[in-house]
Each structure stands twice: as structure tokens, then as C-alpha cells.
C-alpha positions as CSV (number, residue, x, y, z in Angstrom):
1,M,38.2,64.0,-54.1
2,R,35.1,65.2,-52.4
3,S,33.3,62.0,-53.6
4,N,36.0,59.8,-52.1
5,A,35.9,61.8,-48.8
6,N,32.1,61.3,-48.6
7,K,32.6,57.6,-49.2
8,N,35.1,57.4,-46.4
9,I,32.8,59.2,-44.1
10,I,29.9,56.9,-44.9
11,Y,32.2,53.9,-44.6
12,S,33.3,55.1,-41.1
13,I,29.7,55.7,-40.0
14,V,28.7,52.2,-41.2
15,L,31.7,50.6,-39.5
16,L,30.9,52.4,-36.2
17,L,27.3,51.3,-36.5
18,M,28.4,47.7,-37.0
19,V,30.8,47.9,-34.1
20,A,28.0,49.3,-31.9
21,I,25.5,46.6,-33.1
22,V,28.1,43.8,-32.3
23,Y,28.8,45.3,-28.9
24,L,25.1,45.6,-28.0
25,Y,24.5,42.0,-29.3
26,R,27.3,40.7,-27.2
27,Q,26.2,42.6,-24.1
28,N,22.7,41.3,-24.6
29,Q,24.0,37.7,-25.0
30,K,26.1,38.2,-21.9
31,Q,23.1,39.5,-20.0
32,N,20.9,36.6,-21.1
33,I,23.6,34.1,-20.0
34,Q,23.8,35.8,-16.6
35,E,20.0,35.7,-16.3
36,I,19.9,32.0,-17.2
37,K,22.7,31.3,-14.8
38,Q,20.9,33.3,-12.1
39,D,17.7,31.4,-12.7
40,F,19.4,28.0,-12.1
41,T,21.9,28.9,-9.4
42,N,19.1,28.7,-6.8
43,K,18.4,25.1,-7.6
44,L,20.4,22.8,-5.3
45,V,20.6,19.0,-5.3
46,L,21.7,17.0,-2.3
47,S,22.3,13.2,-2.3
48,G,23.6,10.6,0.1
49,N,23.0,7.3,1.9
50,T,20.6,6.5,4.7
51,M,18.5,3.6,6.0
52,G,20.2,1.1,3.8
53,T,19.2,3.1,0.7
54,T,19.8,6.5,-0.9
55,Y,18.3,9.9,-0.7
56,R,18.0,12.8,-3.2
57,I,16.8,16.3,-2.4
58,V,16.1,19.0,-4.9
59,Y,15.2,22.5,-3.6
60,L,15.1,26.1,-4.7
61,D,16.8,28.7,-2.5
62,D,17.6,32.3,-3.5
63,L,20.3,32.3,-0.8
64,N,22.0,29.3,-2.4
65,R,22.4,27.6,1.0
66,D,23.8,24.1,1.1
67,F,22.1,22.0,3.8
68,Q,24.0,18.8,3.0
69,E,25.7,18.6,6.4
70,S,22.6,19.5,8.3
71,V,20.5,16.9,6.5
72,D,23.1,14.2,7.1
73,S,23.3,15.0,10.8
74,L,19.5,15.0,11.1
75,L,19.2,11.6,9.4
76,M,22.0,10.2,11.6
77,V,20.0,11.2,14.7
78,F,16.8,9.8,13.1
79,N,18.5,6.4,12.6
80,Q,19.7,6.5,16.1
81,S,16.1,6.3,17.1
82,L,14.4,4.0,14.6
83,S,17.1,1.7,13.1
84,T,17.1,-2.0,13.7
85,Y,20.6,-2.2,12.4
86,I,22.1,0.1,15.0
87,A,22.6,-2.0,18.1
88,D,22.1,0.8,20.6
89,S,19.3,2.7,18.8
90,E,16.2,3.3,20.8
91,L,14.2,0.8,18.8
92,S,17.0,-1.9,19.1
93,R,17.1,-1.4,22.9
94,F,13.3,-1.7,23.1
95,N,13.4,-4.9,21.1
96,Q,15.9,-6.3,23.6
97,S,13.8,-5.4,26.6
98,D,10.2,-5.0,27.6
99,S,9.9,-1.3,27.9
100,L,11.7,2.0,27.0
101,Q,11.4,5.6,28.0
102,F,11.6,8.0,25.0
103,E,14.8,9.9,24.6
104,L,14.6,11.3,21.0
105,P,11.5,12.9,19.4
106,F,10.9,10.3,16.6
107,L,9.7,7.0,18.2
108,L,6.5,8.3,19.6
109,P,5.1,9.9,16.4
110,V,5.9,6.7,14.4
111,L,4.1,4.6,17.0
112,K,1.0,6.9,16.8
113,S,0.9,6.8,13.0
114,S,1.4,3.0,13.0
115,K,-1.4,2.6,15.4
116,E,-3.7,4.7,13.2
117,V,-2.9,2.8,10.0
118,H,-3.1,-0.6,11.9
119,M,-6.6,0.2,13.0
120,L,-7.7,1.7,9.6
121,T,-6.5,-1.4,7.7
122,Q,-7.8,-3.9,10.3
123,G,-4.3,-5.1,11.0
124,A,-3.0,-5.3,7.5
125,F,-0.2,-2.9,8.6
126,D,1.6,-4.4,11.6
127,P,5.1,-3.4,12.6
128,T,5.5,-6.5,14.7
129,V,5.5,-8.7,11.6
130,G,9.2,-8.2,11.1
131,P,10.4,-11.5,12.5
132,L,8.2,-13.4,10.1
133,V,9.6,-11.4,7.2
134,N,13.0,-12.6,8.3
135,L,11.7,-16.1,8.8
136,W,10.6,-16.3,5.2
137,G,14.1,-15.3,4.0
138,F,13.9,-11.5,3.4
139,G,16.3,-10.6,6.2
140,P,20.0,-11.1,6.6
141,G,19.7,-14.9,6.5
142,G,18.6,-15.1,2.9
143,P,15.8,-17.1,1.2
144,Q,14.6,-20.1,3.2
145,L,11.3,-21.8,3.7
146,K,10.2,-22.6,7.2
147,D,7.7,-25.2,8.4
148,S,4.3,-24.4,9.8
149,V,5.4,-25.0,13.4
150,N,8.0,-22.2,13.2
151,I,5.5,-19.9,11.5
152,N,2.7,-20.5,14.0
153,T,5.1,-20.0,16.9
154,M,6.2,-16.6,15.5
155,L,2.7,-15.7,14.6
156,A,1.7,-15.5,18.2
157,L,4.1,-12.6,18.6
158,V,2.6,-10.6,15.7
159,D,0.2,-8.4,17.6
160,F,0.6,-4.6,17.5
161,N,-2.3,-4.3,19.9
162,S,0.1,-5.8,22.5
163,I,2.3,-2.7,22.2
164,E,1.3,0.0,24.6
165,F,2.6,3.5,24.8
166,D,2.0,7.0,26.2
167,S,3.8,10.3,25.9
168,V,6.6,9.0,28.1
169,Q,7.3,5.3,27.3
170,V,6.5,2.3,25.2
171,K,6.1,-1.3,26.5
172,K,5.3,-4.7,25.2
173,L,2.7,-7.0,26.8
174,K,4.2,-10.1,25.3
175,P,7.9,-10.8,25.9
176,K,10.1,-11.3,22.8
177,M,7.9,-9.1,20.6
178,Y,9.9,-7.3,18.0
179,L,9.2,-4.0,16.3
180,D,10.4,-3.1,12.8
181,F,9.4,0.2,11.2
182,S,11.1,-0.5,7.8
183,A,7.7,-0.1,6.2
184,I,7.1,3.4,7.5
185,A,10.5,4.8,8.6
186,K,11.6,6.0,5.1
187,G,8.4,7.9,4.7
188,Y,8.7,9.4,8.1
189,G,12.3,10.4,7.3
190,V,11.1,12.2,4.2
191,D,8.6,14.2,6.3
192,I,11.4,15.1,8.8
193,V,13.7,16.4,6.1
194,A,11.0,18.3,4.4
195,G,9.9,19.9,7.7
196,F,13.5,20.9,8.3
197,L,13.8,22.6,4.9
198,Q,10.5,24.4,5.4
199,D,11.7,25.7,8.8
200,K,14.6,27.2,6.8
201,G,12.2,29.1,4.5
202,I,12.4,26.6,1.6
203,D,9.0,26.6,-0.2
204,N,9.9,24.6,-3.3
205,M,11.4,21.1,-2.9
206,L,11.3,17.5,-3.8
207,V,12.6,15.2,-1.0
208,E,13.1,11.5,-1.8
209,I,14.4,8.6,0.3
210,G,14.4,5.1,-1.1
211,G,11.5,6.0,-3.5
212,E,9.2,7.6,-1.0
213,L,8.9,11.3,-1.4
214,V,7.3,14.7,-0.6
215,A,6.8,17.5,-3.2
216,K,6.3,21.1,-2.1
217,G,5.7,24.1,-4.4
218,T,7.1,23.9,-7.9
219,N,10.3,23.1,-9.7
220,E,12.7,25.7,-11.3
221,N,10.4,26.0,-14.3
222,G,7.4,26.9,-12.1
223,E,5.7,23.5,-12.8
224,L,4.5,20.9,-10.5
225,W,7.0,18.2,-9.6
226,R,6.6,15.1,-11.7
227,V,7.6,11.7,-10.5
228,G,7.5,8.3,-12.1
229,V,5.9,5.0,-11.1
230,N,8.0,2.0,-12.3
231,K,6.6,-0.6,-14.6
232,P,5.9,-3.6,-12.4
233,E,7.3,-6.4,-14.5
234,E,10.0,-8.8,-13.5
235,I,11.8,-8.4,-16.8
236,S,11.6,-4.6,-17.0
237,K,14.5,-2.4,-16.3
238,P,14.7,-0.7,-12.9
239,D,14.1,2.7,-14.4
240,E,11.4,1.8,-16.9
241,L,8.3,3.8,-16.1
242,Y,4.6,2.9,-16.3
243,S,3.1,6.2,-15.5
244,I,4.0,9.7,-14.2
245,I,2.2,11.6,-11.5
246,A,2.3,15.4,-10.9
247,L,2.4,16.2,-7.2
248,S,0.8,19.3,-5.7
249,N,2.0,19.7,-2.1
250,R,1.5,16.0,-1.4
251,A,3.5,12.9,-0.4
252,M,3.8,9.7,-2.4
253,A,4.9,6.2,-1.5
254,T,5.0,3.0,-3.6
255,S,5.2,-0.6,-2.5
256,G,5.4,-3.6,-4.8
257,N,6.0,-7.4,-5.0
258,Y,7.3,-7.6,-8.6
259,R,11.1,-7.6,-7.8
260,N,11.6,-8.6,-4.2
261,Y,10.8,-12.3,-4.3
262,Y,12.3,-15.7,-4.8
263,E,11.1,-19.0,-6.1
264,A,11.1,-22.3,-4.2
265,G,9.3,-25.5,-4.8
266,G,7.7,-24.1,-7.9
267,M,6.2,-21.2,-5.9
268,K,6.9,-17.5,-6.1
269,I,7.6,-16.3,-2.5
270,S,6.7,-12.6,-2.1
271,H,8.4,-10.4,0.5
272,T,4.9,-9.0,1.6
273,I,3.9,-11.1,4.6
274,D,0.2,-11.1,5.7
275,P,0.2,-10.5,9.5
276,A,-3.0,-12.5,9.8
277,T,-1.6,-15.7,8.4
278,G,2.2,-15.3,8.7
279,R,2.6,-16.3,5.1
280,P,3.4,-14.4,1.8
281,V,0.4,-12.8,0.1
282,R,-0.9,-14.4,-3.0
283,H,-3.0,-12.1,-5.2
284,G,-2.7,-10.1,-8.4
285,L,-1.7,-6.7,-7.0
286,L,1.8,-5.9,-8.2
287,S,2.3,-2.3,-7.2
288,A,0.5,0.1,-4.8
289,T,1.1,3.9,-4.9
290,V,-0.4,6.1,-2.3
291,I,-0.7,9.9,-2.2
292,A,-1.4,11.5,1.1
293,N,-0.7,14.6,3.1
294,D,2.3,13.1,4.8
295,C,4.8,10.5,3.6
296,M,4.8,8.5,6.9
297,R,1.1,7.7,6.4
298,A,1.5,7.1,2.6
299,D,4.4,4.7,3.3
300,A,2.4,2.6,5.8
301,L,-0.7,2.6,3.7
302,A,1.2,1.4,0.6
303,T,2.5,-1.6,2.6
304,A,-0.9,-2.4,4.0
305,I,-2.6,-2.2,0.6
306,M,-0.1,-4.7,-0.8
307,V,-1.3,-7.1,1.9
308,M,-5.0,-6.4,1.3
309,G,-5.0,-6.8,-2.5
310,T,-6.8,-4.8,-5.2
311,E,-10.4,-5.0,-4.3
312,K,-10.0,-4.4,-0.6
313,A,-7.7,-1.5,-1.3
314,I,-10.2,0.2,-3.6
315,E,-12.9,-0.3,-1.0
316,L,-10.7,1.2,1.7
317,Q,-9.8,4.3,-0.3
318,K,-13.4,5.0,-1.2
319,K,-14.3,5.1,2.5
320,N,-11.2,7.3,3.3
321,P,-10.8,9.9,0.5
322,D,-8.1,11.8,2.5
323,F,-5.6,9.7,0.5
324,E,-5.5,8.6,-3.2
325,I,-4.3,5.3,-4.7
326,F,-2.9,4.1,-8.0
327,L,-2.8,0.3,-8.4
328,I,-1.2,-1.9,-11.0
329,Y,-2.4,-5.5,-11.0
330,N,-2.9,-8.6,-13.0
331,D,-6.5,-9.5,-13.7
332,E,-7.9,-13.0,-13.7
333,N,-6.5,-13.6,-17.2
334,G,-3.1,-12.4,-16.3
335,H,-3.4,-9.1,-18.2
336,L,-1.7,-6.0,-16.7
337,K,-4.3,-3.5,-15.6
338,S,-4.3,-0.3,-13.5
339,Y,-6.7,1.6,-11.2
340,A,-6.6,5.2,-10.2
341,S,-8.8,6.8,-7.6
342,E,-10.8,9.9,-8.7
343,G,-8.6,12.5,-7.1
344,I,-5.4,11.3,-8.8
345,I,-6.7,11.1,-12.3
346,P,-6.1,14.8,-13.3
347,F,-2.5,14.5,-12.2
348,L,-1.8,11.1,-13.9
349,S,-0.3,10.4,-17.3
350,F,0.8,7.1,-18.8
351,V,4.1,6.4,-20.5
352,Q,3.6,5.3,-24.1
353,E,5.6,2.2,-25.2
């Protein structure tokens, strides 16, 4: 009898130990789940539409604040200043007149940055080239070739040096001149949104509008934000990557000719128009990625570099190491090549096929 009693006692002790072990295991699992959940609840993702494209914002916030409404409101006011599609925007009203006094805080900074990049690139970046872009069929009218008379007439109005401004107003020295900031506005919008989030105490973020972006701090894994550069081939998929760049508190913008084009008369017509000639560029540069301290400058430089071509772009960057470049181009034999400036190499990796 005593032997059976001892067995029952041992069995009870073992059973209690098993129950305790299972309980502690479940509590530990529950705690781990809660910890994992807590680690990721401070990651927020916002998305929407703006400037004829989309935006996506990822940021980390211990307070789990949702800034969607604020960002949309900010971008709405931004567009009210710089959009050419809004009839009563500041920019549209200036294009319809000869002068304008500033009302919102966005037009003056974009004029200043445009002037700087215009001078740096010897006119390769010129916001007054918009009418020629439309003339060649990359506006609402669709693809259409124009004769040289029309081009030369419009070319006389491509002259950013004839746009004068101070802290109060902007004016044009030639009537009928037309400003279009589509090659710099998205980058500027990224800077504005990133600045807004920083003012709210957000240190870790990735802000992207239409492919132009700013990265601050790190992602939820404590790593640098990694962004892709698309493969510049006409037959490639839109999301097919050529390389990946890790960004450390920098801005990045990419411009390319490999998809936005049409063919006419046996010629490939690129959407990048040279302000000096009024005609589409014809060189081997397919994609230009620029990394700079702010996205407005990166955006404008990427556009200018697509006008300049590979060799001139490399020469420009070597003289101005405050920005980095990654170029994808066809060599003289039609082979796909790439070039990375020295400062970007440690952050660059290539996608294996």
C-alpha cells in the first residue's frame, strides 16, 4: 500500500511540474508575441496620391501617431503653389501673367534651387523647357512631331535667365514664358514631408513620392533603408531591379529615358528635351540616379544629367563631390554598363540575375 501511495505522490509531483512547465512556456510565448508586436506597432505606413503619381511613407513612432490627414493637407497646399494642372495655383497664375507676388512658402525655394542647378549644369536644367516637352508630345496632346519652325519659335522662350525673382515676387522678362517644375517638384515635396515628420519628432523614416525619396535614420530592424534602382530595359518589368542602394540620411532621385518614349519615322523620341536645342537628347545614358543632401536638388540634378549624357555627368560630379551619381548606359557597342561615383560604392549592391 505504501508503495502505491509513494507512486501516487511522485505522479502528482511530476504532473504538477509538467503543468508548471507548460504554464511557464505559454507565458513566455505570450510575452514573446507581445514583445514582437510591440516592436512592430511603432512602424506606420502611409500612402496616397499626389502630383499625378503616388506617395508612400514609412516611419517609426513610439507614440503610434497617424499623420495621414496632416500629410494629405500639406501636399494639397503644396500643389496649390506649384501645380501646373490646378488653374488657380500660384504657378499657373504666374504662367498666365508677367509677374506674381508670393503667397505660399514653396515657390521661392524652388526658384532658388532651380537657379543653382541651372547655373551648375550650364543650362542643362531649365524649368522653362516645359512647352517644348509638350510640343514633342509628352504633354496632354500625346505623341506628335513638330517642324523646325515651331521648335525654333518655342526655343526663344526657353531661357531661365529671363526669370527674375527676389524675396517678394517673381517676374518674366519675356512675355509668354512658361515655368514647369515637374522635374524638381516631387523631390521638393519629399523634403517638405520629411521636414514635417522631423518637426514631429520622427527620426526614422523613408519618404517617397513618384520614385524620389528621402531616408532618415534606420528601419524597424535597425538597418539602413535600402532602395532599388530599376533595370533600364524597355522589355523589363516595372519592378525589376538592377541594383540596390543603402541610404544613410540622404535623398535619392532617378531619371530615365528607357520607358517614356515613342517611335516615329524610325526614330526613338525621348521625353528628355535638351533646352539648348529644343530637341530630344540622343545618347547612350539610360538612367541617372543622384544622391544628395536634399531631394529637391537630387531631382533637378538627375534631370540635368539625363540631358548632359554619361561623360559630362561624370565630369560634373567629380568637380562637385557634394552629390553622388549612379549611371546606367549603353556603351558604343550597345552593351549595358554602369558607373558609380566613389562615395556611393560602399552602399551599392547589384541584383544577380
